[in-house]
All heavy atoms as a GROMACS GRO file, in nm:
protein
  623
    1MET      N    1   0.084  -0.118   0.000
    1MET     CA    2   0.000   0.000   0.000
    1MET      C    3   0.089   0.124   0.000
    1MET      O    4   0.189   0.130   0.069
    1MET     CB    5  -0.091   0.000   0.123
    1MET     CG    6  -0.178   0.125   0.132
    1MET     SD    7  -0.278   0.137   0.281
    1MET     CE    8  -0.392   0.005   0.253
    2SER      N    9   0.049   0.221  -0.076
    2SER     CA   10   0.123   0.346  -0.086
    2SER      C   11   0.109   0.427   0.043
    2SER      O   12   0.008   0.418   0.113
    2SER     CB   13   0.067   0.426  -0.204
    2SER     OG   14   0.130   0.551  -0.213
    3LEU      N   15   0.209   0.507   0.071
    3LEU     CA   16   0.204   0.594   0.189
    3LEU      C   17   0.093   0.698   0.177
    3LEU      O   18   0.036   0.740   0.277
    3LEU     CB   19   0.337   0.668   0.205
    3LEU     CG   20   0.458   0.584   0.242
    3LEU    CD1   21   0.584   0.668   0.234
    3LEU    CD2   22   0.440   0.526   0.379
    4VAL      N   23   0.066   0.740   0.054
    4VAL     CA   24  -0.035   0.842   0.030
    4VAL      C   25  -0.120   0.797  -0.090
    4VAL      O   26  -0.066   0.765  -0.195
    4VAL     CB   27   0.029   0.980  -0.003
    4VAL    CG1   28  -0.078   1.085  -0.025
    4VAL    CG2   29   0.124   1.023   0.108
    5THR      N   30  -0.249   0.792  -0.070
    5THR     CA   31  -0.341   0.766  -0.180
    5THR      C   32  -0.431   0.887  -0.197
    5THR      O   33  -0.442   0.970  -0.106
    5THR     CB   34  -0.424   0.638  -0.156
    5THR    OG1   35  -0.492   0.650  -0.031
    5THR    CG2   36  -0.338   0.514  -0.155
    6GLN      N   37  -0.493   0.895  -0.312
    6GLN     CA   38  -0.575   1.012  -0.340
    6GLN      C   39  -0.714   0.973  -0.383
    6GLN      O   40  -0.735   0.866  -0.438
    6GLN     CB   41  -0.510   1.097  -0.448
    6GLN     CG   42  -0.505   1.029  -0.582
    6GLN     CD   43  -0.441   1.115  -0.689
    6GLN    OE1   44  -0.403   1.228  -0.664
    6GLN    NE2   45  -0.428   1.062  -0.808
    7ARG      N   46  -0.807   1.061  -0.355
    7ARG     CA   47  -0.941   1.050  -0.409
    7ARG      C   48  -0.996   1.191  -0.424
    7ARG      O   49  -0.957   1.281  -0.350
    7ARG     CB   50  -1.031   0.962  -0.324
    7ARG     CG   51  -1.069   1.016  -0.189
    7ARG     CD   52  -1.167   0.921  -0.119
    7ARG     NE   53  -1.185   0.932   0.020
    7ARG     CZ   54  -1.217   1.037   0.093
    7ARG    NH1   55  -1.229   1.152   0.037
    7ARG    NH2   56  -1.234   1.032   0.222
    8ILE      N   57  -1.081   1.208  -0.523
    8ILE     CA   58  -1.144   1.337  -0.546
    8ILE      C   59  -1.291   1.321  -0.518
    8ILE      O   60  -1.356   1.230  -0.571
    8ILE     CB   61  -1.118   1.388  -0.689
    8ILE    CG1   62  -0.969   1.408  -0.711
    8ILE    CG2   63  -1.195   1.517  -0.714
    8ILE    CD1   64  -0.930   1.441  -0.853
    9GLU      N   65  -1.342   1.409  -0.434
    9GLU     CA   66  -1.481   1.404  -0.395
    9GLU      C   67  -1.533   1.546  -0.384
    9GLU      O   68  -1.474   1.629  -0.313
    9GLU     CB   69  -1.490   1.333  -0.259
    9GLU     CG   70  -1.627   1.296  -0.214
    9GLU     CD   71  -1.619   1.215  -0.086
    9GLU    OE1   72  -1.561   1.105  -0.086
    9GLU    OE2   73  -1.672   1.264   0.016
   10ASN      N   74  -1.639   1.578  -0.456
   10ASN     CA   75  -1.698   1.712  -0.456
   10ASN      C   76  -1.595   1.821  -0.487
   10ASN      O   77  -1.589   1.923  -0.419
   10ASN     CB   78  -1.766   1.742  -0.322
   10ASN     CG   79  -1.881   1.647  -0.294
   10ASN    OD1   80  -1.952   1.608  -0.386
   10ASN    ND2   81  -1.897   1.609  -0.169
   11ASN      N   82  -1.512   1.796  -0.586
   11ASN     CA   83  -1.407   1.889  -0.629
   11ASN      C   84  -1.307   1.922  -0.519
   11ASN      O   85  -1.251   2.033  -0.516
   11ASN     CB   86  -1.467   2.017  -0.686
   11ASN     CG   87  -1.527   1.993  -0.823
   11ASN    OD1   88  -1.477   1.910  -0.900
   11ASN    ND2   89  -1.633   2.065  -0.855
   12VAL      N   90  -1.284   1.829  -0.430
   12VAL     CA   91  -1.182   1.841  -0.325
   12VAL      C   92  -1.091   1.719  -0.337
   12VAL      O   93  -1.138   1.606  -0.350
   12VAL     CB   94  -1.244   1.849  -0.184
   12VAL    CG1   95  -1.136   1.850  -0.077
   12VAL    CG2   96  -1.333   1.972  -0.171
   13LEU      N   97  -0.962   1.742  -0.333
   13LEU     CA   98  -0.863   1.636  -0.337
   13LEU      C   99  -0.834   1.590  -0.194
   13LEU      O  100  -0.791   1.668  -0.110
   13LEU     CB  101  -0.735   1.687  -0.402
   13LEU     CG  102  -0.615   1.595  -0.407
   13LEU    CD1  103  -0.645   1.470  -0.489
   13LEU    CD2  104  -0.494   1.668  -0.462
   14TYR      N  105  -0.862   1.463  -0.167
   14TYR     CA  106  -0.832   1.404  -0.038
   14TYR      C  107  -0.703   1.325  -0.050
   14TYR      O  108  -0.693   1.235  -0.134
   14TYR     CB  109  -0.945   1.312   0.008
   14TYR     CG  110  -1.069   1.388   0.051
   14TYR    CD1  111  -1.163   1.430  -0.043
   14TYR    CD2  112  -1.091   1.418   0.184
   14TYR    CE1  113  -1.276   1.500  -0.004
   14TYR    CE2  114  -1.203   1.488   0.224
   14TYR     CZ  115  -1.295   1.529   0.129
   14TYR     OH  116  -1.406   1.599   0.168
   15LEU      N  117  -0.605   1.359   0.030
   15LEU     CA  118  -0.478   1.287   0.036
   15LEU      C  119  -0.483   1.200   0.161
   15LEU      O  120  -0.480   1.250   0.273
   15LEU     CB  121  -0.362   1.384   0.041
   15LEU     CG  122  -0.351   1.479  -0.078
   15LEU    CD1  123  -0.244   1.584  -0.053
   15LEU    CD2  124  -0.322   1.402  -0.204
   16GLU      N  125  -0.495   1.070   0.140
   16GLU     CA  126  -0.509   0.976   0.251
   16GLU      C  127  -0.372   0.925   0.293
   16GLU      O  128  -0.301   0.863   0.213
   16GLU     CB  129  -0.600   0.861   0.208
   16GLU     CG  130  -0.738   0.909   0.170
   16GLU     CD  131  -0.825   0.802   0.106
   16GLU    OE1  132  -0.770   0.701   0.055
   16GLU    OE2  133  -0.947   0.819   0.108
   17LEU      N  134  -0.336   0.952   0.416
   17LEU     CA  135  -0.208   0.907   0.470
   17LEU      C  136  -0.227   0.765   0.523
   17LEU      O  137  -0.323   0.737   0.595
   17LEU     CB  138  -0.163   1.000   0.582
   17LEU     CG  139  -0.157   1.150   0.545
   17LEU    CD1  140  -0.122   1.233   0.667
   17LEU    CD2  141  -0.060   1.174   0.432
   18ASN      N  142  -0.136   0.675   0.486
   18ASN     CA  143  -0.152   0.533   0.518
   18ASN      C  144  -0.033   0.477   0.595
   18ASN      O  145   0.081   0.511   0.566
   18ASN     CB  146  -0.168   0.451   0.388
   18ASN     CG  147  -0.286   0.497   0.307
   18ASN    OD1  148  -0.398   0.497   0.355
   18ASN    ND2  149  -0.262   0.538   0.184
   19GLY      N  150  -0.062   0.389   0.689
   19GLY     CA  151   0.044   0.316   0.760
   19GLY      C  152   0.125   0.401   0.854
   19GLY      O  153   0.072   0.476   0.935
   20ARG      N  154   0.255   0.391   0.839
   20ARG     CA  155   0.350   0.462   0.926
   20ARG      C  156   0.431   0.560   0.842
   20ARG      O  157   0.486   0.523   0.740
   20ARG     CB  158   0.445   0.363   0.992
   20ARG     CG  159   0.378   0.263   1.082
   20ARG     CD  160   0.476   0.161   1.134
   20ARG     NE  161   0.583   0.220   1.212
   20ARG     CZ  162   0.579   0.245   1.342
   20ARG    NH1  163   0.471   0.213   1.410
   20ARG    NH2  164   0.681   0.299   1.404
   21ILE      N  165   0.438   0.683   0.889
   21ILE     CA  166   0.526   0.782   0.826
   21ILE      C  167   0.628   0.822   0.931
   21ILE      O  168   0.593   0.878   1.035
   21ILE     CB  169   0.448   0.903   0.772
   21ILE    CG1  170   0.348   0.857   0.666
   21ILE    CG2  171   0.544   1.007   0.715
   21ILE    CD1  172   0.262   0.965   0.606
   22ASP      N  173   0.753   0.787   0.903
   22ASP     CA  174   0.861   0.814   0.998
   22ASP      C  175   0.984   0.861   0.921
   22ASP      O  176   0.977   0.887   0.802
   22ASP     CB  177   0.890   0.690   1.084
   22ASP     CG  178   0.920   0.567   1.001
   22ASP    OD1  179   0.977   0.580   0.890
   22ASP    OD2  180   0.888   0.456   1.048
   23SER      N  181   1.096   0.869   0.988
   23SER     CA  182   1.218   0.924   0.926
   23SER      C  183   1.266   0.840   0.807
   23SER      O  184   1.333   0.892   0.718
   23SER     CB  185   1.329   0.939   1.029
   23SER     OG  186   1.360   0.814   1.086
   24SER      N  187   1.229   0.713   0.803
   24SER     CA  188   1.275   0.628   0.693
   24SER      C  189   1.199   0.652   0.563
   24SER      O  190   1.250   0.620   0.456
   24SER     CB  191   1.265   0.481   0.731
   24SER     OG  192   1.131   0.441   0.741
   25ASN      N  193   1.080   0.708   0.571
   25ASN     CA  194   1.001   0.727   0.449
   25ASN      C  195   0.934   0.864   0.437
   25ASN      O  196   0.855   0.886   0.345
   25ASN     CB  197   0.895   0.616   0.438
   25ASN     CG  198   0.798   0.616   0.552
   25ASN    OD1  199   0.789   0.708   0.630
   25ASN    ND2  200   0.721   0.509   0.564
   26ALA      N  201   0.965   0.955   0.528
   26ALA     CA  202   0.899   1.087   0.526
   26ALA      C  203   0.929   1.164   0.398
   26ALA      O  204   0.839   1.228   0.341
   26ALA     CB  205   0.943   1.168   0.649
   27GLU      N  206   1.053   1.158   0.350
   27GLU     CA  207   1.086   1.229   0.225
   27GLU      C  208   1.006   1.175   0.108
   27GLU      O  209   0.957   1.251   0.025
   27GLU     CB  210   1.236   1.219   0.195
   27GLU     CG  211   1.320   1.313   0.276
   27GLU     CD  212   1.465   1.310   0.232
   27GLU    OE1  213   1.491   1.302   0.110
   27GLU    OE2  214   1.552   1.317   0.320
   28ALA      N  215   0.991   1.043   0.101
   28ALA     CA  216   0.914   0.982  -0.007
   28ALA      C  217   0.767   1.023   0.002
   28ALA      O  218   0.704   1.052  -0.100
   28ALA     CB  219   0.928   0.830  -0.002
   29ALA      N  220   0.713   1.026   0.124
   29ALA     CA  221   0.573   1.068   0.142
   29ALA      C  222   0.554   1.213   0.099
   29ALA      O  223   0.457   1.246   0.030
   29ALA     CB  224   0.532   1.049   0.288
   30GLU      N  225   0.648   1.298   0.137
   30GLU     CA  226   0.638   1.440   0.100
   30GLU      C  227   0.647   1.457  -0.052
   30GLU      O  228   0.570   1.533  -0.111
   30GLU     CB  229   0.746   1.522   0.169
   30GLU     CG  230   0.733   1.670   0.144
   30GLU     CD  231   0.827   1.754   0.227
   30GLU    OE1  232   0.928   1.702   0.278
   30GLU    OE2  233   0.798   1.874   0.243
   31ALA      N  234   0.738   1.385  -0.115
   31ALA     CA  235   0.751   1.394  -0.261
   31ALA      C  236   0.624   1.346  -0.330
   31ALA      O  237   0.579   1.406  -0.429
   31ALA     CB  238   0.871   1.312  -0.307
   32LEU      N  239   0.564   1.242  -0.278
   32LEU     CA  240   0.440   1.189  -0.335
   32LEU      C  241   0.326   1.290  -0.319
   32LEU      O  242   0.250   1.314  -0.413
   32LEU     CB  243   0.405   1.057  -0.268
   32LEU     CG  244   0.288   0.979  -0.324
   32LEU    CD1  245   0.302   0.956  -0.475
   32LEU    CD2  246   0.275   0.847  -0.252
   33ILE      N  247   0.315   1.350  -0.202
   33ILE     CA  248   0.212   1.452  -0.179
   33ILE      C  249   0.231   1.568  -0.276
   33ILE      O  250   0.134   1.614  -0.339
   33ILE     CB  251   0.215   1.501  -0.033
   33ILE    CG1  252   0.164   1.391   0.061
   33ILE    CG2  253   0.133   1.628  -0.016
   33ILE    CD1  254   0.188   1.418   0.207
   34LYS      N  255   0.354   1.614  -0.291
   34LYS     CA  256   0.380   1.726  -0.382
   34LYS      C  257   0.347   1.690  -0.527
   34LYS      O  258   0.291   1.772  -0.600
   34LYS     CB  259   0.524   1.773  -0.370
   34LYS     CG  260   0.550   1.848  -0.242
   34LYS     CD  261   0.693   1.897  -0.233
   34LYS     CE  262   0.714   1.974  -0.105
   34LYS     NZ  263   0.847   2.031  -0.096
   35SER      N  264   0.379   1.568  -0.570
   35SER     CA  265   0.349   1.530  -0.708
   35SER      C  266   0.199   1.520  -0.731
   35SER      O  267   0.150   1.559  -0.838
   35SER     CB  268   0.420   1.400  -0.745
   35SER     OG  269   0.364   1.291  -0.677
   36ILE      N  270   0.125   1.471  -0.633
   36ILE     CA  271  -0.021   1.464  -0.646
   36ILE      C  272  -0.080   1.605  -0.651
   36ILE      O  273  -0.168   1.633  -0.733
   36ILE     CB  274  -0.082   1.382  -0.530
   36ILE    CG1  275  -0.040   1.236  -0.539
   36ILE    CG2  276  -0.235   1.394  -0.532
   36ILE    CD1  277  -0.076   1.153  -0.416
   37LYS      N  278  -0.031   1.693  -0.565
   37LYS     CA  279  -0.080   1.831  -0.565
   37LYS      C  280  -0.050   1.900  -0.698
   37LYS      O  281  -0.134   1.972  -0.752
   37LYS     CB  282  -0.016   1.911  -0.451
   37LYS     CG  283  -0.074   1.882  -0.316
   37LYS     CD  284  -0.006   1.957  -0.203
   37LYS     CE  285   0.058   2.086  -0.244
   37LYS     NZ  286   0.141   2.149  -0.147
   38GLU      N  287   0.071   1.879  -0.752
   38GLU     CA  288   0.109   1.941  -0.880
   38GLU      C  289   0.024   1.889  -0.995
   38GLU      O  290  -0.003   1.962  -1.090
   38GLU     CB  291   0.257   1.918  -0.907
   38GLU     CG  292   0.347   1.999  -0.817
   38GLU     CD  293   0.494   1.962  -0.830
   38GLU    OE1  294   0.529   1.874  -0.912
   38GLU    OE2  295   0.575   2.020  -0.755
   39ALA      N  296  -0.020   1.764  -0.986
   39ALA     CA  297  -0.104   1.707  -1.091
   39ALA      C  298  -0.249   1.757  -1.082
   39ALA      O  299  -0.325   1.744  -1.178
   39ALA     CB  300  -0.102   1.555  -1.083
   40ASN      N  301  -0.285   1.815  -0.969
   40ASN     CA  302  -0.420   1.866  -0.946
   40ASN      C  303  -0.417   2.006  -0.886
   40ASN      O  304  -0.474   2.031  -0.780
   40ASN     CB  305  -0.495   1.772  -0.849
   40ASN     CG  306  -0.507   1.632  -0.901
   40ASN    OD1  307  -0.593   1.604  -0.982
   40ASN    ND2  308  -0.419   1.544  -0.856
   41PRO      N  309  -0.352   2.102  -0.953
   41PRO     CA  310  -0.330   2.234  -0.892
   41PRO      C  311  -0.458   2.314  -0.869
   41PRO      O  312  -0.460   2.403  -0.784
   41PRO     CB  313  -0.240   2.304  -0.992
   41PRO     CG  314  -0.272   2.240  -1.123
   41PRO     CD  315  -0.302   2.096  -1.089
   42GLN      N  316  -0.564   2.281  -0.942
   42GLN     CA  317  -0.686   2.358  -0.931
   42GLN      C  318  -0.772   2.318  -0.812
   42GLN      O  319  -0.865   2.389  -0.776
   42GLN     CB  320  -0.768   2.347  -1.061
   42GLN     CG  321  -0.838   2.213  -1.080
   42GLN     CD  322  -0.747   2.096  -1.122
   42GLN    OE1  323  -0.625   2.106  -1.127
   42GLN    NE2  324  -0.809   1.983  -1.152
   43LEU      N  325  -0.742   2.205  -0.749
   43LEU     CA  326  -0.826   2.153  -0.642
   43LEU      C  327  -0.773   2.187  -0.504
   43LEU      O  328  -0.653   2.172  -0.478
   43LEU     CB  329  -0.837   2.001  -0.654
   43LEU     CG  330  -0.904   1.946  -0.778
   43LEU    CD1  331  -0.899   1.793  -0.777
   43LEU    CD2  332  -1.048   1.994  -0.788
   44PRO      N  333  -0.861   2.229  -0.413
   44PRO     CA  334  -0.819   2.239  -0.272
   44PRO      C  335  -0.798   2.097  -0.220
   44PRO      O  336  -0.854   2.001  -0.274
   44PRO     CB  337  -0.939   2.306  -0.205
   44PRO     CG  338  -1.055   2.275  -0.292
   44PRO     CD  339  -1.001   2.262  -0.432
   45TYR      N  340  -0.716   2.083  -0.117
   45TYR     CA  341  -0.689   1.948  -0.069
   45TYR      C  342  -0.701   1.938   0.082
   45TYR      O  343  -0.688   2.037   0.155
   45TYR     CB  344  -0.552   1.898  -0.116
   45TYR     CG  345  -0.434   1.972  -0.060
   45TYR    CD1  346  -0.367   1.923   0.051
   45TYR    CD2  347  -0.389   2.089  -0.119
   45TYR    CE1  348  -0.258   1.990   0.102
   45TYR    CE2  349  -0.280   2.156  -0.068
   45TYR     CZ  350  -0.214   2.106   0.043
   45TYR     OH  351  -0.106   2.173   0.094
   46ILE      N  352  -0.729   1.817   0.127
   46ILE     CA  353  -0.745   1.784   0.268
   46ILE      C  354  -0.661   1.660   0.297
   46ILE      O  355  -0.660   1.566   0.218
   46ILE     CB  356  -0.893   1.755   0.301
   46ILE    CG1  357  -0.977   1.882   0.283
   46ILE    CG2  358  -0.909   1.700   0.442
   46ILE    CD1  359  -1.126   1.860   0.299
   47LEU      N  360  -0.590   1.661   0.409
   47LEU     CA  361  -0.516   1.543   0.453
   47LEU      C  362  -0.608   1.458   0.540
   47LEU      O  363  -0.666   1.508   0.637
   47LEU     CB  364  -0.392   1.582   0.534
   47LEU     CG  365  -0.283   1.657   0.462
   47LEU    CD1  366  -0.170   1.690   0.559
   47LEU    CD2  367  -0.229   1.578   0.344
   48ASP      N  368  -0.622   1.332   0.504
   48ASP     CA  369  -0.708   1.239   0.578
   48ASP      C  370  -0.618   1.136   0.648
   48ASP      O  371  -0.550   1.059   0.583
   48ASP     CB  372  -0.804   1.171   0.481
   48ASP     CG  373  -0.907   1.084   0.551
   48ASP    OD1  374  -0.889   1.052   0.671
   48ASP    OD2  375  -1.006   1.046   0.484
   49ALA      N  376  -0.621   1.136   0.780
   49ALA     CA  377  -0.532   1.050   0.858
   49ALA      C  378  -0.603   0.927   0.914
   49ALA      O  379  -0.551   0.861   1.005
   49ALA     CB  380  -0.469   1.130   0.971
   50GLU      N  381  -0.718   0.892   0.860
   50GLU     CA  382  -0.794   0.778   0.913
   50GLU      C  383  -0.714   0.648   0.912
   50GLU      O  384  -0.721   0.568   1.005
   50GLU     CB  385  -0.923   0.760   0.834
   50GLU     CG  386  -1.009   0.649   0.888
   50GLU     CD  387  -1.143   0.639   0.819
   50GLU    OE1  388  -1.162   0.703   0.713
   50GLU    OE2  389  -1.228   0.566   0.870
   51LYS      N  390  -0.634   0.625   0.807
   51LYS     CA  391  -0.558   0.500   0.794
   51LYS      C  392  -0.413   0.515   0.840
   51LYS      O  393  -0.333   0.424   0.822
   51LYS     CB  394  -0.563   0.452   0.649
   51LYS     CG  395  -0.703   0.418   0.604
   51LYS     CD  396  -0.706   0.379   0.460
   51LYS     CE  397  -0.850   0.357   0.416
   51LYS     NZ  398  -0.859   0.339   0.272
   52LEU      N  399  -0.381   0.628   0.900
   52LEU     CA  400  -0.246   0.652   0.949
   52LEU      C  401  -0.229   0.585   1.085
   52LEU      O  402  -0.305   0.612   1.178
   52LEU     CB  403  -0.220   0.802   0.960
   52LEU     CG  404  -0.079   0.844   0.996
   52LEU    CD1  405   0.019   0.804   0.886
   52LEU    CD2  406  -0.074   0.995   1.017
   53GLU      N  407  -0.132   0.498   1.096
   53GLU     CA  408  -0.107   0.426   1.221
   53GLU      C  409  -0.008   0.500   1.311
   53GLU      O  410  -0.017   0.493   1.434
   53GLU     CB  411  -0.053   0.286   1.192
   53GLU     CG  412  -0.151   0.200   1.117
   53GLU     CD  413  -0.088   0.071   1.067
   53GLU    OE1  414   0.027   0.039   1.107
   53GLU    OE2  415  -0.153   0.003   0.988
   54TYR      N  416   0.088   0.568   1.249
   54TYR     CA  417   0.195   0.633   1.325
   54TYR      C  418   0.250   0.749   1.245
   54TYR      O  419   0.268   0.738   1.123
   54TYR     CB  420   0.307   0.532   1.355
   54TYR     CG  421   0.425   0.592   1.425
   54TYR    CD1  422   0.422   0.618   1.561
   54TYR    CD2  423   0.542   0.622   1.355
   54TYR    CE1  424   0.532   0.673   1.626
   54TYR    CE2  425   0.651   0.677   1.419
   54TYR     CZ  426   0.645   0.703   1.555
   54TYR     OH  427   0.753   0.758   1.619
   55LEU      N  428   0.276   0.859   1.312
   55LEU     CA  429   0.337   0.977   1.249
   55LEU      C  430   0.448   1.025   1.341
   55LEU      O  431   0.422   1.069   1.453
   55LEU     CB  432   0.232   1.087   1.229
   55LEU     CG  433   0.278   1.211   1.156
   55LEU    CD1  434   0.304   1.180   1.009
   55LEU    CD2  435   0.173   1.320   1.167
   56SER      N  436   0.572   1.014   1.295
   56SER     CA  437   0.686   1.058   1.375
   56SER      C  438   0.704   1.209   1.361
   56SER      O  439   0.631   1.275   1.287
   56SER     CB  440   0.813   0.987   1.329
   56SER     OG  441   0.855   1.039   1.203
   57SER      N  442   0.803   1.261   1.427
   57SER     CA  443   0.832   1.404   1.416
   57SER      C  444   0.870   1.441   1.273
   57SER      O  445   0.838   1.551   1.226
   57SER     CB  446   0.942   1.446   1.513
   57SER     OG  447   1.061   1.374   1.488
   58ALA      N  448   0.932   1.350   1.200
   58ALA     CA  449   0.966   1.375   1.059
   58ALA      C  450   0.838   1.388   0.976
   58ALA      O  451   0.827   1.473   0.888
   58ALA     CB  452   1.053   1.264   1.003
   59GLY      N  453   0.740   1.306   1.006
   59GLY     CA  454   0.611   1.315   0.938
   59GLY      C  455   0.536   1.442   0.976
   59GLY      O  456   0.471   1.505   0.893
   60LEU      N  457   0.546   1.478   1.102
   60LEU     CA  458   0.481   1.601   1.148
   60LEU      C  459   0.540   1.724   1.078
   60LEU      O  460   0.469   1.818   1.046
   60LEU     CB  461   0.494   1.613   1.300
   60LEU     CG  462   0.421   1.729   1.365
   60LEU    CD1  463   0.273   1.726   1.332
   60LEU    CD2  464   0.442   1.725   1.515
   61ARG      N  465   0.671   1.721   1.053
   61ARG     CA  466   0.734   1.832   0.980
   61ARG      C  467   0.672   1.849   0.841
   61ARG      O  468   0.654   1.961   0.793
   61ARG     CB  469   0.885   1.812   0.969
   61ARG     CG  470   0.960   1.857   1.092
   61ARG     CD  471   1.111   1.862   1.068
   61ARG     NE  472   1.168   1.729   1.050
   61ARG     CZ  473   1.202   1.646   1.149
   61ARG    NH1  474   1.181   1.681   1.273
   61ARG    NH2  475   1.256   1.529   1.124
   62ILE      N  476   0.638   1.737   0.777
   62ILE     CA  477   0.572   1.744   0.646
   62ILE      C  478   0.440   1.818   0.658
   62ILE      O  479   0.411   1.909   0.581
   62ILE     CB  480   0.547   1.602   0.590
   62ILE    CG1  481   0.677   1.533   0.557
   62ILE    CG2  482   0.457   1.608   0.467
   62ILE    CD1  483   0.659   1.385   0.526
   63VAL      N  484   0.361   1.780   0.757
   63VAL     CA  485   0.231   1.845   0.778
   63VAL      C  486   0.250   1.994   0.805
   63VAL      O  487   0.177   2.077   0.750
   63VAL     CB  488   0.154   1.776   0.894
   63VAL    CG1  489   0.026   1.852   0.926
   63VAL    CG2  490   0.123   1.631   0.859
   64LEU      N  491   0.347   2.029   0.885
   64LEU     CA  492   0.371   2.170   0.916
   64LEU      C  493   0.416   2.248   0.792
   64LEU      O  494   0.374   2.362   0.772
   64LEU     CB  495   0.473   2.183   1.029
   64LEU     CG  496   0.425   2.132   1.164
   64LEU    CD1  497   0.539   2.135   1.266
   64LEU    CD2  498   0.306   2.210   1.213
   65ARG      N  499   0.499   2.188   0.708
   65ARG     CA  500   0.541   2.255   0.584
   65ARG      C  501   0.422   2.273   0.489
   65ARG      O  502   0.407   2.379   0.426
   65ARG     CB  503   0.652   2.177   0.514
   65ARG     CG  504   0.789   2.204   0.570
   65ARG     CD  505   0.899   2.158   0.477
   65ARG     NE  506   0.910   2.014   0.469
   65ARG     CZ  507   0.997   1.940   0.538
   65ARG    NH1  508   1.081   1.998   0.621
   65ARG    NH2  509   1.001   1.810   0.523
   66LEU      N  510   0.338   2.171   0.480
   66LEU     CA  511   0.218   2.184   0.396
   66LEU      C  512   0.128   2.294   0.449
   66LEU      O  513   0.070   2.371   0.372
   66LEU     CB  514   0.143   2.051   0.391
   66LEU     CG  515   0.212   1.937   0.318
   66LEU    CD1  516   0.138   1.806   0.342
   66LEU    CD2  517   0.223   1.967   0.169
   67ARG      N  518   0.114   2.303   0.580
   67ARG     CA  519   0.031   2.407   0.643
   67ARG      C  520   0.089   2.545   0.617
   67ARG      O  521   0.016   2.641   0.594
   67ARG     CB  522   0.020   2.379   0.792
   67ARG     CG  523  -0.054   2.483   0.870
   67ARG     CD  524  -0.204   2.473   0.844
   67ARG     NE  525  -0.279   2.545   0.943
   67ARG     CZ  526  -0.328   2.666   0.925
   67ARG    NH1  527  -0.310   2.728   0.812
   67ARG    NH2  528  -0.396   2.724   1.020
   68LYS      N  529   0.220   2.555   0.619
   68LYS     CA  530   0.286   2.683   0.592
   68LYS      C  531   0.256   2.730   0.449
   68LYS      O  532   0.236   2.848   0.425
   68LYS     CB  533   0.436   2.670   0.614
   68LYS     CG  534   0.511   2.799   0.598
   68LYS     CD  535   0.657   2.780   0.627
   68LYS     CE  536   0.733   2.910   0.606
   68LYS     NZ  537   0.876   2.894   0.629
   69ASP      N  538   0.252   2.634   0.355
   69ASP     CA  539   0.224   2.666   0.215
   69ASP      C  540   0.076   2.691   0.189
   69ASP      O  541   0.041   2.754   0.089
   69ASP     CB  542   0.271   2.553   0.123
   69ASP     CG  543   0.422   2.540   0.120
   69ASP    OD1  544   0.492   2.636   0.158
   69ASP    OD2  545   0.469   2.432   0.080
   70ASN      N  546  -0.010   2.638   0.275
   70ASN     CA  547  -0.155   2.650   0.254
   70ASN      C  548  -0.223   2.671   0.388
   70ASN      O  549  -0.250   2.575   0.459
   70ASN     CB  550  -0.208   2.523   0.185
   70ASN     CG  551  -0.357   2.525   0.164
   70ASN    OD1  552  -0.423   2.622   0.194
   70ASN    ND2  553  -0.410   2.417   0.114
   71ALA      N  554  -0.255   2.796   0.417
   71ALA     CA  555  -0.315   2.829   0.547
   71ALA      C  556  -0.454   2.767   0.564
   71ALA      O  557  -0.502   2.755   0.676
   71ALA     CB  558  -0.324   2.981   0.562
   72GLN      N  559  -0.516   2.723   0.455
   72GLN     CA  560  -0.650   2.663   0.462
   72GLN      C  561  -0.646   2.511   0.476
   72GLN      O  562  -0.750   2.446   0.474
   72GLN     CB  563  -0.729   2.700   0.336
   72GLN     CG  564  -0.740   2.850   0.311
   72GLN     CD  565  -0.803   2.924   0.428
   72GLN    OE1  566  -0.901   2.879   0.484
   72GLN    NE2  567  -0.745   3.035   0.465
   73LEU      N  568  -0.528   2.454   0.489
   73LEU     CA  569  -0.513   2.309   0.496
   73LEU      C  570  -0.594   2.252   0.613
   73LEU      O  571  -0.592   2.305   0.724
   73LEU     CB  572  -0.366   2.270   0.515
   73LEU     CG  573  -0.339   2.121   0.533
   73LEU    CD1  574  -0.372   2.046   0.406
   73LEU    CD2  575  -0.195   2.098   0.574
   74LYS      N  576  -0.664   2.142   0.584
   74LYS     CA  577  -0.739   2.072   0.688
   74LYS      C  578  -0.682   1.932   0.704
   74LYS      O  579  -0.645   1.867   0.606
   74LYS     CB  580  -0.887   2.061   0.650
   74LYS     CG  581  -0.956   2.194   0.650
   74LYS     CD  582  -1.102   2.179   0.613
   74LYS     CE  583  -1.165   2.318   0.608
   74LYS     NZ  584  -1.302   2.310   0.559
   75LEU      N  585  -0.676   1.887   0.827
   75LEU     CA  586  -0.632   1.752   0.861
   75LEU      C  587  -0.750   1.686   0.932
   75LEU      O  588  -0.795   1.736   1.036
   75LEU     CB  589  -0.509   1.759   0.952
   75LEU     CG  590  -0.444   1.630   0.994
   75LEU    CD1  591  -0.393   1.552   0.875
   75LEU    CD2  592  -0.329   1.659   1.090
   76ILE      N  593  -0.800   1.577   0.875
   76ILE     CA  594  -0.920   1.515   0.931
   76ILE      C  595  -0.893   1.370   0.973
   76ILE      O  596  -0.793   1.311   0.935
   76ILE     CB  597  -1.036   1.518   0.829
   76ILE    CG1  598  -1.004   1.441   0.702
   76ILE    CG2  599  -1.077   1.661   0.798
   76ILE    CD1  600  -1.121   1.423   0.607
   77ASN      N  601  -0.983   1.318   1.054
   77ASN     CA  602  -0.980   1.179   1.101
   77ASN      C  603  -0.851   1.144   1.172
   77ASN      O  604  -0.794   1.036   1.153
   77ASN     CB  605  -1.004   1.081   0.985
   77ASN     CG  606  -1.141   1.099   0.924
   77ASN    OD1  607  -1.237   1.124   0.993
   77ASN    ND2  608  -1.148   1.088   0.792
   78VAL      N  609  -0.807   1.231   1.259
   78VAL     CA  610  -0.684   1.209   1.334
   78VAL      C  611  -0.717   1.134   1.464
   78VAL      O  612  -0.810   1.171   1.536
   78VAL     CB  613  -0.615   1.343   1.368
   78VAL    CG1  614  -0.490   1.322   1.452
   78VAL    CG2  615  -0.585   1.419   1.242
   79ASN      N  616  -0.642   1.030   1.492
   79ASN     CA  617  -0.660   0.956   1.619
   79ASN      C  618  -0.585   1.025   1.730
   79ASN      O  619  -0.483   1.080   1.713
   79ASN     CB  620  -0.611   0.812   1.606
   79ASN     CG  621  -0.706   0.729   1.524
   79ASN    OD1  622  -0.825   0.757   1.520
   79ASN    ND2  623  -0.654   0.628   1.459
   0.00000   0.00000   0.00000
């Protein structure tokens, strides 16, 4: 399963975070998120953490950088 999957619903891009995001794969997850966003520049996006099992400080840095770039960023389904 990919670290990040996407779905479009009601003209909103949902980026679903999956499994564990830690220092070993945080760069790959960030690159994947950026490539998905670049492929869909016209759509607002939401991070969905429903399937996220673990987020390390490296993963949290990704979320903070995304938030810095988009003040309207929403993070949903966080445990």
